[in-house]
C-alpha positions in Angstrom: -31.8 25.1 -15.4 -33.4 23.5 -18.4 -32.1 20.1 -17.3 -33.5 20.4 -13.8 -36.8 21.9 -15.1 -37.2 18.9 -17.5 -37.0 16.5 -14.5 -40.2 18.1 -13.2 -42.0 18.0 -16.6 -43.5 14.6 -17.2 -44.0 15.2 -20.9 -40.3 16.1 -21.5 -37.3 13.7 -21.7 -34.5 15.0 -19.6 -31.8 12.9 -21.3 -31.0 15.5 -24.0 -30.9 18.4 -21.5 -28.7 16.3 -19.1 -26.3 15.5 -21.9 -25.9 19.1 -22.7 -25.4 20.1 -19.1 -22.8 17.5 -18.4 -21.0 18.3 -21.6 -20.2 21.7 -20.2 -17.9 19.9 -17.7 -15.6 18.9 -20.5 -15.1 22.4 -21.8 -11.5 23.4 -21.3 -12.4 27.0 -21.4 -15.3 26.8 -18.9 -15.4 30.4 -17.7 -13.8 30.8 -14.3 -16.4 33.1 -12.7 -19.2 33.1 -10.2 -21.8 32.2 -12.7 -20.0 28.9 -13.5 -19.8 28.2 -9.8 -23.6 28.7 -9.5 -24.1 26.4 -12.5 -21.9 23.6 -11.1 -23.6 23.9 -7.7 -27.0 23.3 -9.2 -25.7 20.5 -11.4 -24.1 18.7 -8.4 -27.4 18.7 -6.5 -29.3 17.4 -9.5 -26.7 14.6 -10.3 -26.6 13.6 -6.7 -30.4 13.4 -6.6 -30.3 11.3 -9.7 -28.3 8.7 -7.7 -24.9 9.4 -9.2 -23.2 10.3 -6.0 -19.6 9.8 -7.1 -20.1 12.0 -10.1 -21.9 14.6 -8.0 -19.0 14.7 -5.5 -16.5 15.1 -8.3 -18.5 18.1 -9.7 -18.7 19.6 -6.3 -15.0 19.2 -5.6 -14.2 20.9 -8.9 -16.6 23.6 -8.1 -15.1 24.2 -4.6 -11.6 24.5 -6.2 -13.0 27.1 -8.7 -14.7 29.1 -5.9 -11.5 29.2 -3.8 -9.4 30.2 -6.7 -11.8 33.1 -7.3 -11.6 34.0 -3.7 -15.4 33.6 -3.0 -14.6 32.6 0.5 -13.5 36.2 1.2 -15.8 39.1 1.9 -14.1 41.2 -0.8 -15.4 39.1 -3.6 -19.0 40.1 -3.0 -18.1 43.7 -1.9 -16.6 44.3 -5.4 -20.1 44.3 -6.8 -21.9 47.6 -7.0 -25.2 45.7 -7.5 -26.3 44.8 -4.0 -28.5 41.9 -5.3 -25.6 40.4 -7.2 -23.4 40.8 -4.2 -25.9 38.9 -2.1 -26.1 36.3 -4.8 -22.4 35.7 -4.5 -22.7 35.3 -0.7 -25.5 32.9 -1.1 -23.6 30.9 -3.7 -20.6 30.4 -1.4 -22.8 29.4 1.5 -24.7 27.1 -0.7 -21.4 25.4 -1.6 -20.6 25.2 2.1 -23.9 23.5 3.0 -23.7 21.1 0.1 -20.2 20.1 1.0 -21.3 19.3 4.5 -24.4 17.4 3.5 -22.6 15.4 0.9 -19.9 14.5 3.4 -22.5 13.5 6.0 -24.3 11.2 3.5 -21.0 9.6 2.6 -20.0 9.1 6.2 -16.8 11.1 5.7 -14.8 12.3 8.8 -14.7 15.9 7.6 -15.6 18.2 4.7 -13.4 20.5 2.7 -14.8 23.9 3.4 -15.0 23.3 7.2 -11.2 23.7 7.2 -11.1 26.7 5.0 -10.9 30.2 6.4 -14.2 31.9 5.6 -14.9 35.6 5.8 -18.1 35.8 3.8 -20.9 37.8 5.3 -24.1 35.9 6.1 -27.1 35.8 3.7 -30.3 37.7 4.3 -33.8 36.4 4.3 -35.2 34.9 1.1 -38.0 37.5 0.9 -35.5 40.3 1.1 -33.4 38.8 -1.6 -36.4 38.2 -3.9 -37.6 41.7 -3.4 -34.2 43.2 -4.2 -34.2 45.1 -0.9 -30.9 43.9 0.6 -30.1 44.9 4.2 -26.7 45.5 5.6 -25.1 42.1 5.8 -24.2 40.5 9.2 -21.1 38.6 10.0 -20.3 35.3 11.6 -18.8 37.2 14.4 -22.2 38.9 15.0 -23.9 35.5 15.0 -21.4 33.9 17.4 -21.8 36.7 19.9 -25.6 36.9 19.7 -26.3 35.1 23.0 -24.6 37.9 25.0 -26.9 40.6 23.7 -29.6 42.0 25.9 -32.1 41.4 23.1 -31.1 38.4 21.1 -31.2 39.3 17.4 -32.9 37.2 14.8 -30.8 36.1 11.8 -31.9 34.7 8.5 -33.2 31.2 8.1 -30.2 30.5 5.9 -27.9 31.5 8.7 -29.3 28.9 11.1 -28.8 26.2 8.4 -25.2 27.3 7.9 -24.6 27.1 11.7 -26.0 23.6 11.8 -23.7 22.5 9.0 -20.8 24.1 10.9 -21.7 21.6 13.7 -21.6 18.8 11.1 -18.0 19.7 10.5 -17.3 19.1 14.2 -19.2 15.8 14.7 -18.3 14.0 11.5 -15.1 12.8 13.2 -17.4 10.4 15.1 -17.3 8.2 12.0 -13.6 7.4 12.9 -14.2 6.7 16.6 -14.8 3.2 18.0 -14.7 1.5 21.4 -15.0 3.3 24.7 -14.4 6.7 23.1 -17.6 6.5 21.0 -20.1 7.2 23.8 -18.5 10.4 25.1 -18.1 11.6 21.5 -21.8 11.0 20.9 -22.7 12.8 24.2 -20.7 15.8 23.1 -22.3 15.8 19.6 -25.7 15.5 21.1 -25.0 18.5 23.3 -24.0 20.6 20.3 -27.1 19.7 18.4 -29.4 20.3 21.3 -27.8 23.7 22.0 -28.4 24.7 18.4 -32.1 23.9 18.8 -32.4 25.6 22.3 -30.8 28.8 21.1 -33.2 29.2 18.1 -35.3 32.4 18.6 -39.0 31.9 18.9 -39.5 33.1 15.3 -37.2 30.3 14.0 -38.3 27.4 16.2 -40.9 26.1 13.7 -40.8 25.7 10.0 -43.8 27.7 9.1 -43.2 31.5 8.6 -45.4 34.5 9.4 -47.2 34.1 6.1 -48.2 30.5 7.1 -46.0 29.0 4.5 -43.3 26.4 5.0 -39.9 28.0 5.2 -37.9 25.6 3.1 -34.5 26.6 4.6 -35.8 26.0 8.1 -37.4 22.8 6.9 -34.1 21.6 5.6 -32.4 22.6 8.9 -34.9 20.8 11.1 -34.9 17.7 8.9 -31.1 17.7 9.0 -31.1 18.1 12.8 -33.3 15.0 13.3 -31.2 13.0 10.8 -28.0 13.9 12.6 -29.6 12.8 15.9 -30.6 9.4 14.4 -27.1 9.0 13.0 -25.3 9.6 16.3 -27.6 7.8 18.6 -28.7 4.7 16.8 -25.4 2.8 17.0 -25.6 2.9 20.8 -29.3 2.1 21.0 -31.4 -1.1 20.9 -32.6 -0.3 17.4 -30.4 -2.9 15.9 -29.8 -3.3 12.2 -31.4 -6.0 10.0 -29.1 -7.7 7.5 -31.6 -6.5 4.9 -30.5 -2.9 5.6 -27.3 -3.7 3.7 -29.1 -3.2 0.5 -29.7 0.5 1.3 -26.9 3.0 0.3 -28.1 5.2 3.1 -27.7 2.6 5.8 -24.0 1.6 6.4 -23.3 -1.4 8.7 -24.1 -0.9 12.4 -21.5 0.1 15.0 -19.1 -2.4 16.4 -18.9 -0.4 19.7 -20.9 -1.2 22.8 -21.9 1.3 25.5 -19.8 1.7 28.6 -21.0 1.9 32.1 -24.6 1.0 32.8 -25.5 -0.6 29.5 -29.2 -0.9 30.1 -29.5 2.8 31.0 -27.3 3.8 28.1 -29.2 1.7 25.6 -32.5 3.0 26.8 -31.4 6.7 26.5 -30.0 6.3 23.0 -33.0 4.3 21.9 -35.4 7.0 23.2 -33.4 9.8 21.5 -33.3 7.9 18.2 -37.0 7.1 18.1 -38.0 10.7 19.0 -35.7 12.1 16.2 -37.0 9.5 13.7 -40.6 10.4 14.6 -40.0 14.1 14.4 -38.3 13.8 11.1 -41.2 12.0 9.6 -43.7 14.4 11.1 -42.1 17.2 9.0 -43.3 15.5 5.8 -46.8 15.4 7.1 -47.0 19.2 6.9 -49.5 20.7 4.5 -46.9 21.5 1.9 -46.0 19.9 -1.4 -43.2 17.3 -0.8 -41.7 18.2 -4.2 -40.9 21.7 -2.8 -38.5 20.1 -0.3 -34.9 19.6 -1.2 -34.0 16.2 -2.7 -31.0 16.2 -0.3 -33.4 14.9 2.3 -33.9 11.6 0.6 -31.3 9.9 2.8 -32.7 11.5 5.9 -36.1 9.9 5.1 -34.4 6.6 4.7 -32.5 6.7 8.0 -35.7 7.8 9.9 -37.8 5.0 8.2 -35.2 2.4 9.0 -35.1 3.4 12.6 -38.9 3.2 12.8 -38.7 -0.3 11.2 -36.3 -1.4 13.8 -38.5 0.1 16.5 -41.4 -2.0 15.2 -39.3 -5.1 15.1 -37.4 -4.7 18.3 -38.8 -2.1 20.7 -42.6 -2.1 20.0 -42.9 -5.8 19.4 -45.5 -8.0 21.3 -44.3 -7.2 24.8 -45.8 -5.1 27.5 -49.0 -3.6 26.1 -49.4 -6.2 23.4 -52.1 -8.9 23.9 -52.9 -12.1 22.2 -56.7 -12.1 21.5 -58.5 -14.9 19.9 -55.4 -16.3 18.3 -54.5 -12.9 16.7 -51.7 -10.7 17.9 -52.8 -7.3 19.0 -50.0 -4.8 18.5 -49.3 -1.9 20.8 -50.3 1.6 19.9 -46.7 2.6 19.7 -46.0 -0.1 17.2 -49.0 1.1 15.1 -47.8 4.7 15.2 -44.3 3.7 14.1 -45.8 1.7 11.3 -47.8 4.7 10.2 -44.6 6.8 10.1 -43.0 4.0 8.0 -45.8 4.4 5.5 -45.3 8.2 5.6 -41.7 7.7 4.8 -42.6 5.4 1.9 -45.2 7.9 0.7 -42.7 10.7 0.8 -40.1 8.8 -1.3 -42.9 7.8 -3.7 -43.7 11.4 -4.4 -40.0 12.4 -4.7 -39.5 9.3 -7.0 -41.8 11.1 -9.5 -38.9 13.4 -10.2 -35.6 12.0 -8.8 -34.0 8.7 -9.7 -32.3 8.6 -6.3 -35.7 8.5 -4.6 -36.9 5.7 -7.0 -34.0 3.5 -5.8 -34.7 4.4 -2.2 -38.3 3.6 -2.5 -37.5 0.1 -3.9 -35.0 -0.5 -1.1 -37.3 0.6 1.7 -40.2 -1.5 0.4 -37.9 -4.6 0.2 -36.7 -4.1 3.8 -40.2 -3.4 5.1 -41.6 -6.5 3.4 -38.8 -8.5 5.0 -39.4 -7.0 8.4 -43.2 -7.3 8.6 -43.6 -10.6 6.6 -41.0 -12.5 8.6 -42.2 -11.0 11.8 -45.6 -12.5 11.1 -44.2 -15.9 10.1 -42.1 -16.0 13.2 -45.1 -15.2 15.4 -47.0 -18.0 13.8 -44.1 -20.4 14.4 -43.8 -19.3 18.1 -47.5 -19.8 18.6 -47.0 -23.4 17.5 -43.6 -24.2 19.1 -43.6 -22.2 22.3 -47.3 -22.0 23.0 -49.4 -19.0 23.7 -47.5 -18.0 26.9 -44.1 -18.4 25.4 -45.0 -16.5 22.3 -46.3 -13.6 24.3 -43.1 -13.5 26.4 -40.6 -14.0 23.6 -41.9 -11.6 21.0 -41.2 -11.4 17.3 -38.7 -9.0 15.9 -39.3 -9.1 12.2 -35.8 -10.3 11.4 -33.8 -7.9 13.6 -31.7 -8.8 16.5 -33.6 -11.0 18.9 -34.0 -10.9 22.6 -34.8 -14.5 23.2 -32.5 -17.4 23.8 -28.9 -16.3 23.1 -27.8 -19.4 21.1 -24.7 -18.9 18.9 -24.6 -20.5 15.5 -21.5 -19.5 13.5 -22.1 -19.5 9.8 -25.3 -21.5 10.2 -26.6 -20.6 6.8 -23.7 -22.1 4.9 -23.1 -25.1 7.3 -26.7 -26.2 7.0 -27.0 -25.8 3.3 -29.0 -22.6 3.4 -28.3 -19.7 1.1 -28.3 -16.0 1.7 -29.8 -15.3 -1.7 -32.8 -13.1 -2.5 -30.8 -9.9 -2.0 -28.8 -10.9 1.0 -25.0 -10.7 1.0 -23.3 -13.9 2.2 -20.9 -12.3 4.6 -22.1 -10.2 7.4 -20.3 -8.1 10.0 -19.5 -10.2 13.1 -22.4 -9.6 15.5 -25.8 -10.8 16.5 -28.2 -11.0 13.6 -31.0 -13.2 12.5 -31.4 -14.5 9.0 -34.8 -13.3 7.8 -36.8 -16.4 7.0 -33.8 -18.7 6.9 -34.3 -19.8 10.5 -38.0 -20.5 10.1 -38.5 -24.1 11.2 -34.8 -24.5 12.0 -34.2 -22.4 15.2 -37.1 -20.1 15.7 -36.5 -17.1 17.9 -32.8 -17.6 18.5 -29.9 -15.2 18.0 -27.4 -16.1 15.4 -23.8 -15.0 15.7 -22.5 -14.8 12.2 -18.8 -14.3 11.5 -18.2 -12.3 8.4 -15.5 -10.2 6.8 -17.2 -6.8 6.9 -15.2 -3.9 8.2 -15.9 -2.0 11.3 -18.3 1.0 11.0 -19.9 3.3 13.5 -23.0 3.4 11.3 -24.8 6.6 10.3 
């Protein structure tokens, strides 16, 4: 607790507290009890937010093993306590492990998470205000929750319960990361149905993130933020929100999908594009609520990144100078949608800036997002200027700039054009890209403006997330 608290205190150095906290991991005789599980749970969150994901995963794995050895996944563990508050604490500890396991696995693009396959009999946690007041109600069960829709009057469960249920869905849809080809689209459709069902079945009291006291319910905030992130994750690979090569510098943005839609491609691309953009916009709107961003979980840092990258792609690819855009007096007038997406990009950068005041992981994310945004907007501007000169006003209006993302103009294929023509992919680029249609940012200026480049690389297949 001192280590985590020191991260929020600008006048204190957290290095000493961190060293002491991590040294506890080396203790051979670390007590095998629920309090150690709680300690390691908090430590895993902090270390992950400090951008040491592998170490955080190792801490969590050790913690899960300890919890299972203690039997915390069984109802009897909590029921042994005479103190109702402590019994509730054990329930919340186990479900905290469950949520963290699912979120960590989602961020790492794993195909499953450990606790999703473990038999769980733990009763559901109560509301935060009940726990904090010490007035613990009779706990409800997962069976109660799963049969709620058949009741004449649908009962309202705790905010924590709805977050747990969403993470249960993660356990089902993570397998998408292993699916390619024609099987991907039906898998995405099924995953989307599960996520939409979760949202549709929320009771009125839990549909927003502001509680009856007009304060942000942080558990519902985390759940709604996670929902939108998952929607971006599953839909973007099949959308027209293509990936820029610059996105490779972000740890939260794996390579794009190698799978193409089946059936009516135009309709499919439109549908997934619309769903991705709506989710990205909704995710960013959550951070505009009148609540301190530092009160939100640092586990949302990657979610901010994914939403911001989707909005960047929308600016470059969907809301470029087509349709509503007009060229006036030599200056490109961007569409209102483009401007709104740009504002959400700024909101994403602002949110990471605030979180960067505490968490190292957010500092790295802020740097990465700014680098990508500069590349997108700066190169988009330069490309528009080049098109004005080379194509003329009419050609520029029709072709459109895309800020370095996949183009929609002439489909000319140049395999390995950067190397064959003596150009370098330096300045943060990796030399080998996944086989696909990308544009070098800035490298093609004056060489082949506005064309697509098919670059053959040695990257592995990924469904993106």
